Each structure stands twice: as structure tokens, then as C-alpha cells.
C-alpha positions in Angstrom: 22.0 -7.5 119.3 23.2 -6.8 122.8 21.1 -5.8 125.6 22.4 -2.3 125.9 21.8 -1.2 122.5 18.3 -2.2 122.5 17.2 -1.2 126.3 17.4 2.5 126.3 18.3 4.4 123.2 19.2 7.8 124.1 18.7 10.8 121.9 21.2 13.3 121.4 20.3 17.1 121.2 22.7 19.1 119.3 22.6 22.8 120.3 24.4 25.2 117.8 27.6 26.4 119.7 27.8 30.5 119.6 30.4 31.6 117.3 33.6 32.8 119.2 34.2 36.8 118.1 37.5 36.7 115.8 40.5 37.9 117.9 41.4 41.4 117.4 45.1 41.8 115.4 48.0 42.3 117.3 49.7 45.3 115.9 53.4 45.7 116.6 55.2 49.1 115.9 59.1 49.0 115.8 61.1 52.0 114.9 64.5 51.9 113.8 66.3 55.2 113.3 69.9 55.5 111.9 72.2 52.6 111.4 73.1 51.0 108.1 70.3 49.8 105.7 71.7 46.4 106.2 71.0 46.4 109.9 67.4 47.4 108.9 67.1 44.8 106.5 68.2 42.1 108.9 65.7 43.1 111.5 62.7 43.3 108.8 64.1 39.6 107.6 63.7 38.4 111.4 60.5 39.7 111.9 59.1 38.3 108.5 60.6 34.7 110.1 58.7 35.5 113.1 55.2 36.2 111.4 55.8 32.9 109.2 56.1 31.1 112.5 52.9 32.3 113.6 51.2 30.5 111.0 48.4 30.9 108.4 46.5 34.3 108.8 49.2 36.3 109.9 50.8 39.0 108.0 53.3 42.0 108.0 53.0 45.3 106.7 56.2 47.1 106.3 55.6 50.6 106.7 58.5 53.3 105.9 58.4 56.6 107.4 61.9 57.6 106.6 62.6 60.5 104.0 63.1 59.5 100.7 67.0 60.1 100.3 66.3 59.7 96.7 64.4 62.9 96.5 66.1 65.7 95.0 67.3 68.8 96.9 67.1 71.9 95.0 69.0 75.1 95.9 68.3 78.6 94.7 71.5 80.6 95.5 69.1 84.0 94.6 66.6 83.2 97.4 69.2 81.2 99.6 66.9 78.2 99.7 67.4 74.6 99.9 64.0 72.4 99.3 63.4 68.7 99.4 59.9 67.7 98.1 58.9 71.2 98.5 59.8 71.5 102.0 62.5 73.9 103.2 65.7 72.5 104.8 66.6 74.2 108.0 70.3 74.8 106.9 72.5 77.5 108.7 74.3 80.0 106.4 77.5 78.0 106.5 75.7 74.6 105.9 74.2 76.1 102.8 77.2 77.6 101.5 79.0 74.2 102.0 76.5 72.5 100.1 75.9 74.8 97.4 80.1 74.6 97.0 79.9 71.0 96.8 77.0 70.6 94.6 78.7 73.4 92.0 81.8 71.2 92.1 80.7 67.5 91.4 83.2 64.7 91.7 85.9 67.1 93.3 87.5 66.2 96.3 88.5 69.3 98.6 90.6 69.6 101.5 89.5 71.1 104.9 91.8 74.0 104.2 90.3 74.5 100.8 86.9 74.3 102.0 87.9 76.7 104.6 89.1 79.3 102.2 86.4 78.7 99.5 83.3 78.7 102.0 84.5 80.3 105.0 86.4 82.7 103.1 89.3 82.3 105.5 91.8 79.7 106.8 92.7 81.0 110.5 89.9 78.5 111.6 90.7 75.0 112.8 90.1 72.5 110.2 87.6 70.7 112.9 85.1 73.3 111.8 84.8 71.7 108.7 84.1 68.4 110.1 81.5 69.7 112.5 79.8 71.7 109.6 79.6 68.6 107.5 78.2 66.2 110.4 75.5 68.9 110.9 74.5 69.0 107.3 74.7 65.2 106.9 72.3 65.3 110.1 70.0 67.8 108.8 69.7 66.4 105.3 69.1 63.0 107.1 71.7 61.6 104.7 74.9 60.5 106.1 76.3 59.7 102.8 75.4 62.6 100.9 78.9 64.4 101.5 81.4 61.6 101.1 84.8 61.6 103.4 87.8 60.9 101.1 90.1 59.9 103.8 93.5 61.5 104.4 92.3 64.2 101.7 88.8 66.0 102.7 85.4 65.8 101.5 83.2 65.3 98.1 79.7 65.4 97.1 78.3 61.8 96.8 78.0 60.6 93.0 74.4 59.9 93.7 73.5 63.0 95.4 70.4 64.4 93.7 71.1 68.0 94.1 70.3 70.6 91.7 71.1 74.2 91.5 68.5 76.7 90.1 69.4 80.3 88.9 72.4 82.1 89.4 73.9 84.2 92.2 
């Protein structure tokens, strides 16, 4: 044996180390408004990659506050109401009339002049008026694809638009 090992043995006293409080989670909120669904999908994939890089214990929860475009819109011509999920849509008279006309004529393409004659009741307004009302309607429905542009011809209701018309005028 060596002289050091025998000479003065040391006693080691271990004290419990107090546990560190767990770190609070970091919450990141990202709002993505508008844009194509493909772009939102790429952003979410990039976020998931970042969470994976953070290591074990990290998680991602995706919460969508977007309206469900799959929810049907109900039009009642007698009451002149447009409802989605029981909530009234705030449409002007012409926006409502345009949506109702297109809903009553699915899978048909209408020129701007035809829409002016059928919805507006006259053709002495510029064709641009139709474009403006279609744009506003898309915005208010929060669905840019509910009314499809048929380039060089006009507009039509999208094939997958879920619009029901109840009652008669």
C-alpha cells in the first residue's frame, strides 16, 4: 500500500442537490394569413423541422383558426340571408344576388355582360364592376376559389363550392 492511501483517509459527505425547477415552455404563435395552402404547408413543415432539431421533449401543436371552407353556405332567398355555420355573412345586395345567381346555375360559365344583365339588370355599367364584386365576394366568404375565373370567358361557381339554396323567392 502506498503511504497516501493509509495516512489520512477522507470522508466525503454528499448533500442532496436541490432539483432545478423545470423550465417553462416556450410558446411561439405564428399567424399566416392568406396565400396558397402550399405555402402554409411549407411553413408548417419548416416549423416541425425546427422542433425536431430542438430535441426530445419538444413538441409542436398546430391550431388552425381559419374558417372551414368546407362548411356549407346556406342561402335563403325569401329572407335574403346567407349563413355559414349558423353565422350570418355580411354581403351587400349585389354580392348576395351574384352568389345566388351562380348557385342556381352551377357548372355554367357566364360572361361579364351576361352577369351584368342577369344580376345587375342592365348592361350600361362597365365590365370591371363584375370583377370588383367577385373580388369582394371572395374576400367576404374568405374563400378565393368559391367563384372560378374562366379566363377569356367570365366566371362560374367552383365545382366544390358547398352552397345550398333553400326555399323559393
